[in-house]
VOGU-3710 file (C-alpha; in Angstrom, 3 decimals, decimal comma):
1> mnfkgvlfdl> -17,930/-17,110/3,617  -15,328/-18,888/5,720  -12,306/-16,681/5,149  -8,888/-18,178/5,868  -6,596/-15,288/5,046  -6,308/-11,502/4,885  -4,053/-9,721/2,411  -3,296/-6,081/3,242  -2,066/-3,133/1,248  0,556/-1,149/3,202
11> dgtlvnsled> 0,474/2,639/2,676  -2,863/4,181/3,625  -4,124/0,833/4,921  -1,811/-0,508/7,622  0,387/2,557/8,061  0,143/6,293/7,566  3,314/6,911/5,579  2,248/10,065/3,786  4,465/12,517/5,659  7,676/10,545/5,071
21> ianamnsvls> 6,829/10,077/1,382  6,000/13,759/0,946  9,112/14,940/2,787  11,392/12,765/0,672  9,825/13,789/-2,632  9,672/17,465/-1,700  13,372/17,335/-0,813  14,072/16,070/-4,322  11,879/18,734/-5,911  13,502/21,496/-3,859
31> hynypthtla> 16,954/20,292/-4,881  16,019/20,903/-8,530  14,096/24,114/-7,754  10,796/22,538/-8,759  7,536/23,382/-6,952  6,748/21,184/-3,953  3,369/19,683/-3,019  1,078/19,451/-0,003  0,197/16,298/1,923  -3,235/16,423/0,286
41> dyksftgkgi> -1,582/16,340/-3,136  0,413/13,257/-2,200  -2,749/11,363/-1,302  -3,572/11,250/-5,004  0,021/10,603/-6,074  0,458/7,338/-4,156  -0,706/3,802/-4,927  1,003/3,019/-8,212  4,588/2,655/-7,048  7,509/5,002/-6,479
51> lslvqvalpk> 8,365/5,557/-10,143  4,807/6,709/-10,826  4,953/8,964/-7,745  8,095/10,662/-9,019  6,635/11,157/-12,480  3,428/12,812/-11,311  5,187/14,947/-8,688  7,495/16,468/-11,301  6,281/19,400/-13,406  4,846/18,245/-16,730
61> tardektvts> 7,728/19,974/-18,505  10,300/17,950/-16,526  9,125/14,397/-17,082  11,763/13,367/-19,597  13,489/10,046/-18,970  16,768/11,534/-17,745  15,110/13,803/-15,177  12,724/11,122/-13,943  15,570/8,626/-13,548  17,724/11,102/-11,627
71> chqqfleiys> 14,890/12,189/-9,331  13,793/8,604/-8,796  17,288/7,621/-7,651  17,546/10,606/-5,337  14,144/9,843/-3,834  15,220/6,252/-3,122  18,348/7,462/-1,341  16,490/9,968/0,841  13,510/7,745/1,585  15,722/4,788/2,467
81> enctvntkpy> 17,077/6,742/5,426  13,739/8,239/6,458  10,944/5,768/5,663  10,039/5,128/9,320  10,628/8,599/10,819  6,968/9,623/10,978  5,316/6,487/9,570  3,141/4,660/12,094  0,374/2,031/12,077  -3,096/3,571/12,108
91> dgivalldel> -4,997/3,464/15,393  -6,620/0,058/15,762  -4,353/-1,788/13,320  -2,235/-3,568/15,931  -5,357/-4,591/17,855  -6,844/-5,960/14,613  -3,688/-7,911/13,798  -3,620/-9,362/17,318  -7,187/-10,593/16,931  -6,635/-12,008/13,439
101> karqlklavf> -3,587/-13,905/14,653  -5,556/-15,207/17,622  -8,138/-16,542/15,163  -5,299/-18,250/13,250  -5,896/-16,496/9,941  -3,037/-16,309/7,447  -1,889/-12,692/7,090  0,108/-11,068/4,299  1,121/-7,692/2,872  1,246/-6,841/-0,830
111> snkadhftkk> 2,313/-3,299/-1,765  3,284/-1,386/-4,887  6,035/0,176/-2,765  9,510/-1,175/-3,536  10,013/-4,574/-1,916  12,884/-3,588/0,385  10,987/-0,557/1,709  7,857/-2,651/2,242  9,766/-5,255/4,219  11,680/-2,649/6,234
121> ivetlmpgyf> 8,528/-0,827/7,309  6,649/-4,009/8,199  9,571/-5,526/10,089  10,208/-2,280/11,977  6,639/-1,327/12,886  4,676/-4,608/12,871  7,111/-7,487/13,395  5,874/-11,050/13,771  2,367/-10,676/12,380  2,645/-11,625/8,718
131> nsvaglkiea> 3,189/-14,962/7,005  4,266/-13,211/3,812  5,357/-9,669/2,892  5,796/-8,611/-0,741  6,535/-5,278/-2,332  7,209/-4,366/-5,937  10,160/-6,113/-7,587  9,121/-6,045/-11,247  7,235/-3,057/-12,661  5,047/-5,248/-14,872
141> ykkpnplval> 3,777/-7,119/-11,806  2,532/-4,111/-9,859  -1,099/-3,909/-8,816  -3,737/-4,202/-10,222  -1,934/-7,163/-11,817  -3,102/-10,015/-9,529  -0,091/-12,276/-10,121  1,749/-11,589/-6,857  -1,475/-11,716/-4,830  -2,229/-15,118/-6,297
151> qiceqlnikp> 1,317/-16,301/-5,631  0,914/-15,297/-1,991  -2,271/-17,356/-1,736  -0,478/-20,352/-3,214  2,429/-19,864/-0,825  0,062/-19,740/2,167  -2,050/-22,638/0,873  -5,294/-20,661/0,777  -7,688/-20,081/-2,112  -8,200/-16,538/-3,484
161> eetiyvgdtn> -11,934/-16,762/-2,839  -11,142/-17,548/0,817  -9,073/-14,366/1,089  -10,034/-10,815/2,064  -8,057/-8,093/0,300  -7,905/-4,861/2,340  -6,797/-1,612/0,724  -7,434/2,104/0,403  -7,294/2,863/-3,338  -8,970/2,077/-6,633
171> vdmqtatnat> -5,902/0,015/-7,567  -6,378/-2,163/-4,488  -10,017/-2,865/-5,247  -9,158/-3,635/-8,872  -6,505/-6,058/-7,637  -9,040/-7,804/-5,407  -11,450/-8,175/-8,318  -8,737/-9,422/-10,678  -7,611/-11,985/-8,100  -11,216/-13,063/-7,250
181> mygvgvlwgf> -10,705/-11,992/-3,643  -13,192/-10,225/-1,350  -12,277/-6,558/-1,646  -12,623/-4,365/1,438  -11,905/-0,646/1,249  -10,686/1,397/4,218  -11,847/4,974/4,766  -8,914/6,115/6,917  -6,507/5,968/3,963  -5,728/8,120/0,959
191> rskeelieng> -8,880/7,875/-1,197  -12,655/8,342/-1,004  -15,475/5,896/-0,312  -16,905/6,643/-3,749  -13,657/5,672/-5,481  -13,463/2,408/-3,562  -17,055/1,388/-4,313  -16,790/2,371/-7,974  -13,787/0,078/-8,288  -15,336/-2,994/-6,751
201> akqtlnhpld> -15,194/-2,752/-2,947  -17,642/-5,248/-1,445  -17,714/-3,174/1,733  -15,911/-0,269/3,381  -14,536/0,137/6,905  -14,543/3,184/9,164  -12,212/1,551/11,720  -9,813/-1,402/11,504  -11,712/-3,505/14,038  -14,831/-3,274/11,845
211> llqsl> -13,192/-5,947/9,686  -13,933/-8,539/12,357  -17,632/-8,341/11,476  -16,829/-9,885/8,084  -15,211/-12,998/9,569
//
């Protein structure tokens, strides 16, 4: 296949953001005297957007609308000030992006993270690489809904079947399938190889530069 573009997930794929996410959410939980969680716990909490993260992090007895809304707002305030404190690109990501740009592929980011956080992290840590960066603006359009992914392809003038979708969760692989893209799962992220394959990954990567073998 002659691929012309690569669409990346953000958290767990391009950047390791787990510590900043966990610190922000645990600060919220501590404020309300709720139990906090480990980094390992947050690996399973991420991938479906911030609202979902807040809901699953709260105790089951505290998931009423008022509490979720209040905790969600507090998380946004804390995370806004701290979303790039410990977050960094994974080893090999910048080298991969350099090579993909040199090969003149169209590059984009599509995340279930709120749009302004997605753009802030990409612009701060990986400026100048991407032709399009999109985070979540409308809850109904979050992955695995393929709508935004397809809009990105249209914007970049590439066909979905000419596009590799790279991600680290079941939701990412489902998005790739729904958008008729070539789904590639990464093993340095937040989920297991088994989960990625079960949800449609065409292949998995142990290191970012392994992606070059698919081009």
